[in-house]
C-alpha positions as CSV (number, residue, x, y, z in Angstrom):
1,M,-19.4,25.1,2.1
2,E,-22.3,23.7,0.3
3,L,-22.7,21.0,-2.3
4,L,-25.4,21.6,-4.9
5,F,-26.4,18.8,-7.3
6,L,-27.2,20.2,-10.7
7,G,-27.6,16.9,-12.4
8,T,-28.0,13.5,-10.7
9,G,-28.8,11.1,-13.6
10,A,-26.7,8.5,-15.5
11,G,-26.1,8.2,-19.1
12,T,-28.9,10.2,-20.6
13,P,-31.1,13.0,-19.2
14,S,-34.7,12.4,-18.1
15,R,-37.6,14.5,-17.2
16,Q,-36.6,14.1,-13.4
17,R,-32.8,14.1,-13.6
18,N,-30.3,15.9,-15.7
19,V,-26.9,14.2,-16.3
20,T,-24.0,14.7,-13.9
21,S,-22.8,18.0,-12.5
22,I,-22.0,19.0,-8.9
23,A,-21.2,22.5,-7.7
24,L,-19.2,23.1,-4.5
25,N,-19.8,26.5,-3.0
26,L,-16.8,27.6,-1.1
27,Q,-18.5,30.1,1.1
28,G,-16.7,30.8,4.3
29,T,-13.5,30.3,2.6
30,R,-13.6,32.2,-0.6
31,S,-16.4,33.7,-2.7
32,G,-16.1,31.3,-5.8
33,C,-17.2,27.9,-6.5
34,W,-15.9,24.7,-8.1
35,L,-17.7,22.6,-10.5
36,F,-17.5,18.7,-10.8
37,D,-18.4,17.4,-14.2
38,C,-20.4,19.2,-16.7
39,G,-22.9,17.0,-18.5
40,E,-25.3,18.3,-21.3
41,G,-27.6,21.1,-20.1
42,T,-25.6,22.0,-16.9
43,Q,-25.7,25.7,-17.9
44,H,-29.5,25.5,-18.1
45,Q,-29.5,23.9,-14.6
46,M,-27.3,26.8,-13.4
47,M,-29.9,29.3,-14.5
48,R,-32.4,27.7,-12.2
49,S,-29.9,27.9,-9.3
50,Q,-27.8,30.3,-7.4
51,V,-24.7,29.2,-9.3
52,K,-23.1,31.9,-11.5
53,T,-20.6,31.1,-14.4
54,G,-18.5,34.1,-13.2
55,K,-18.1,32.7,-9.9
56,I,-16.6,29.3,-11.0
57,E,-12.9,29.2,-10.4
58,K,-12.2,25.5,-11.2
59,I,-13.9,22.8,-13.1
60,F,-13.0,19.2,-12.3
61,I,-13.9,16.4,-14.9
62,T,-13.9,12.8,-13.8
63,H,-13.9,11.2,-17.2
64,L,-14.6,11.8,-20.8
65,H,-17.9,10.1,-21.3
66,G,-20.4,12.5,-22.9
67,D,-22.9,12.6,-19.8
68,H,-20.0,14.2,-17.9
69,I,-18.5,16.7,-20.5
70,F,-21.0,17.5,-23.3
71,G,-22.1,20.6,-21.4
72,L,-18.5,22.0,-21.2
73,P,-18.2,23.9,-24.7
74,G,-21.4,25.7,-24.2
75,L,-20.6,26.7,-20.7
76,L,-17.2,28.0,-21.7
77,T,-18.5,30.0,-24.7
78,S,-21.4,31.5,-22.5
79,R,-18.9,32.6,-20.1
80,S,-17.1,34.5,-22.7
81,M,-20.2,36.1,-24.1
82,N,-21.0,37.2,-20.6
83,G,-17.8,39.3,-20.5
84,I,-16.1,37.3,-17.8
85,S,-12.4,37.8,-17.9
86,D,-11.2,36.0,-14.8
87,T,-8.9,32.9,-15.2
88,L,-10.6,29.4,-15.2
89,T,-8.7,26.1,-14.5
90,L,-10.0,22.9,-16.0
91,Y,-8.7,19.6,-14.7
92,G,-9.5,16.4,-16.5
93,P,-7.9,13.2,-18.0
94,K,-5.8,13.0,-20.9
95,G,-7.8,14.2,-24.0
96,I,-9.8,17.0,-22.4
97,K,-7.6,19.6,-24.0
98,A,-8.1,18.0,-27.4
99,F,-11.9,17.9,-26.7
100,I,-12.0,21.6,-25.8
101,D,-9.7,22.7,-28.6
102,T,-11.5,20.8,-31.2
103,T,-15.0,21.8,-30.4
104,L,-14.0,25.5,-30.1
105,S,-12.2,25.4,-33.4
106,L,-14.9,23.5,-35.3
107,S,-17.5,25.8,-34.1
108,G,-15.7,28.9,-34.8
109,S,-15.8,29.7,-31.1
110,W,-13.3,31.6,-28.9
111,L,-12.7,32.5,-25.3
112,T,-12.1,35.9,-23.8
113,F,-10.7,34.7,-20.6
114,P,-7.5,32.7,-19.8
115,L,-8.3,29.0,-19.7
116,E,-5.8,26.8,-18.0
117,I,-6.2,23.1,-18.9
118,V,-4.4,20.6,-16.7
119,E,-4.4,17.0,-17.9
120,I,-4.3,14.9,-14.7
121,A,-2.8,11.8,-13.5
122,A,-3.2,10.1,-10.0
123,G,-1.8,12.2,-7.1
124,E,-1.8,15.7,-5.9
125,L,-3.4,18.3,-8.2
126,F,-2.7,21.3,-6.0
127,S,-2.5,22.6,-2.5
128,D,-3.1,26.2,-1.5
129,E,-3.6,28.0,1.8
130,H,-7.2,26.5,2.1
131,F,-7.3,23.1,0.3
132,R,-5.5,20.2,-0.9
133,V,-7.0,18.1,-3.8
134,T,-5.8,14.8,-5.0
135,A,-7.0,12.5,-7.8
136,W,-7.5,8.8,-7.4
137,P,-7.9,6.3,-10.4
138,L,-11.3,4.4,-10.4
139,T,-12.4,1.4,-12.4
140,H,-14.3,2.4,-15.5
141,P,-14.1,1.5,-19.2
142,V,-12.2,4.8,-19.7
143,E,-9.7,6.6,-17.6
144,C,-11.7,8.0,-14.7
145,Y,-10.9,9.7,-11.5
146,G,-12.4,10.5,-8.1
147,F,-11.4,13.7,-6.1
148,R,-10.5,14.0,-2.5
149,I,-10.7,17.6,-1.3
150,E,-9.1,18.3,2.1
151,E,-9.8,21.5,3.8
152,H,-6.7,22.5,6.0
153,D,-7.3,23.0,9.7
154,K,-8.3,26.5,10.8
155,P,-6.4,28.3,13.4
156,G,-8.1,28.6,16.7
157,A,-9.3,32.0,18.0
158,L,-6.7,34.5,19.2
159,D,-6.9,35.3,22.9
160,A,-6.7,39.1,22.6
161,Q,-7.3,39.6,26.3
162,R,-4.2,37.8,27.2
163,L,-2.1,39.6,24.6
164,L,-3.3,43.0,25.9
165,A,-2.5,41.8,29.5
166,D,1.0,40.9,28.4
167,G,1.4,44.3,27.0
168,I,1.0,43.5,23.2
169,K,-0.9,46.1,21.5
170,P,-3.6,45.4,18.6
171,G,-2.5,45.9,15.1
172,V,-0.1,44.2,12.7
173,L,1.4,42.2,15.5
174,F,-2.0,40.8,16.3
175,Q,-2.6,39.7,12.6
176,Q,0.8,37.9,12.6
177,L,0.2,36.1,15.8
178,K,-3.2,35.0,14.7
179,L,-1.4,33.1,11.8
180,G,0.6,31.3,14.5
181,K,3.9,33.2,13.7
182,T,6.7,34.1,16.1
183,V,7.5,37.8,16.4
184,T,10.1,39.8,18.2
185,M,8.9,42.8,20.2
186,D,10.8,46.1,20.3
187,D,11.9,45.2,23.8
188,G,13.5,42.0,22.6
189,R,10.7,39.7,23.8
190,V,10.0,36.7,21.5
191,V,6.2,36.0,21.3
192,R,4.9,32.9,19.9
193,G,1.6,33.0,18.1
194,K,0.7,29.5,18.9
195,D,0.8,30.2,22.6
196,Y,-2.1,32.5,22.2
197,L,-4.3,30.5,20.0
198,G,-7.3,28.4,21.1
199,P,-7.7,24.8,19.6
200,A,-7.8,24.6,15.9
201,T,-10.9,23.7,14.1
202,K,-10.5,20.6,11.9
203,G,-11.0,21.0,8.2
204,L,-13.6,19.0,6.2
205,T,-12.8,16.1,3.9
206,L,-14.9,15.5,0.8
207,A,-14.6,12.6,-1.6
208,I,-16.3,13.0,-4.9
209,F,-16.3,9.8,-7.1
210,G,-16.6,9.5,-10.8
211,D,-18.2,6.5,-12.3
212,T,-16.8,3.2,-11.1
213,S,-17.4,-0.3,-10.2
214,P,-16.1,-1.5,-6.8
215,T,-12.4,-0.7,-6.5
216,P,-9.8,-0.9,-3.7
217,A,-9.0,2.8,-4.3
218,A,-12.3,3.7,-2.7
219,A,-11.0,3.0,0.8
220,E,-8.2,5.5,0.6
221,L,-10.0,8.1,-1.5
222,A,-12.9,8.3,1.0
223,A,-10.9,7.3,4.2
224,N,-12.7,9.1,7.2
225,A,-14.2,11.6,4.8
226,D,-17.0,13.8,6.3
227,V,-19.0,13.4,3.1
228,M,-18.6,10.7,0.3
229,V,-20.5,11.3,-3.0
230,H,-20.7,8.0,-4.9
231,E,-22.6,6.8,-7.8
232,A,-25.5,4.1,-7.4
233,T,-26.5,3.6,-11.0
234,L,-28.5,0.5,-10.4
235,E,-30.4,-1.4,-7.7
236,V,-28.7,-4.4,-6.1
237,A,-30.8,-6.8,-8.1
238,L,-29.1,-5.6,-11.1
239,E,-25.6,-5.4,-9.6
240,E,-24.1,-7.7,-12.2
241,K,-25.2,-5.4,-15.1
242,A,-23.9,-2.4,-13.3
243,N,-20.4,-3.9,-12.8
244,S,-20.3,-5.0,-16.4
245,R,-20.5,-1.5,-17.5
246,G,-18.1,-0.1,-14.8
247,H,-20.8,1.1,-12.4
248,S,-21.9,0.3,-8.9
249,S,-25.1,-0.7,-7.3
250,T,-26.7,0.9,-4.3
251,V,-25.4,-1.8,-1.9
252,Q,-21.9,-1.5,-3.4
253,A,-21.8,2.3,-2.9
254,A,-23.0,1.8,0.7
255,T,-20.4,-0.9,1.4
256,A,-17.7,1.3,0.1
257,A,-18.7,4.2,2.4
258,K,-18.7,1.7,5.3
259,N,-15.4,0.3,4.6
260,A,-13.8,3.8,4.0
261,G,-15.1,5.0,7.4
262,A,-16.9,7.9,5.8
263,K,-19.2,9.8,8.1
264,K,-22.0,10.5,5.4
265,L,-22.8,9.2,2.0
266,I,-24.6,10.9,-0.8
267,V,-25.6,8.7,-3.7
268,T,-26.1,10.1,-7.1
269,H,-25.9,9.1,-10.9
270,L,-29.1,7.0,-11.1
271,S,-30.2,5.3,-14.1
272,S,-32.9,7.0,-16.1
273,R,-35.0,3.7,-15.6
274,Y,-35.7,4.9,-12.1
275,L,-38.6,7.5,-11.3
276,R,-39.0,9.6,-8.3
277,E,-41.3,7.0,-6.6
278,D,-38.4,4.5,-6.8
279,A,-36.2,6.7,-4.8
280,E,-37.2,5.5,-1.2
281,R,-36.7,1.8,-2.3
282,L,-33.1,2.5,-3.6
283,L,-32.4,4.6,-0.7
284,A,-33.5,1.8,1.7
285,E,-31.0,-0.6,0.1
286,C,-28.2,1.8,0.8
287,R,-29.3,2.5,4.4
288,A,-29.5,-1.2,5.1
289,I,-25.7,-1.3,4.8
290,F,-24.8,2.4,5.7
291,P,-27.5,4.2,7.6
292,N,-26.3,7.7,7.3
293,T,-27.1,7.8,3.4
294,E,-28.9,10.6,1.5
295,M,-29.9,10.4,-2.1
296,A,-29.4,13.5,-4.2
297,H,-32.0,14.8,-6.6
298,D,-31.6,17.6,-9.0
299,F,-31.0,20.8,-7.0
300,S,-30.4,19.0,-3.7
301,L,-28.4,21.2,-1.4
302,F,-26.2,19.8,1.3
303,R,-24.5,22.1,3.8
304,L,-21.3,20.8,4.9
């Protein structure tokens, strides 16, 4: 999988950072991708990347502030104009359906593809054969969530040589045994797939936070996560200002990662007051607390 940051700024776009949007490329599992937030100008950012509107299967919205949703109506209508007919599922807090319905209605727009809108609450959003996704409430002036994406463990490799040695021929039986199923042979033998599988490969866990000031929920949302994505809107010297507006400082983001036992922290959502030359100073504040921290810039790509 890959994380591509399409926008890493907070509040308003700047010349160096667009507002928030993150694409999760599900390569190796399926051909599509998921989008987390869709601030103004996201589809312009997509045009400068490898992300294609037709490949987006799901969009997760953390909260309804404009820098996280104002790109949605344009993205949806462009998807229609491009003739894409595949279903798209949109997850977001209560009010996301009214926002979409109203903007499409007032602008005389329509969609040519099925759009499923799921207004979320804390808890499991879905679980399929590959992933389980849960939403966790954060601390912000409006209803806001973070998302925990847990990839299911992958079965170990099938020991084909042992199967052949035991008189089991390749074909449909191999496919069933690779899934760990138990099958009954024509001669009455019962063969358990798990007896022929190597050790399972542990799935990845990813925690993507929306905007938040420090919250107890962070420890569970990002518990032992392989990658944690957290806002760092302001430097530690402006921590009080950040918290008063429902945001976190660099040091608070790093502390949350440390307390959660995350393996890697990626900070994003930086105030437009900061220029590229400020990045190292802000990153150093994080690394003083949590050394394995990276800072996302627009179009930063992280392979998981």
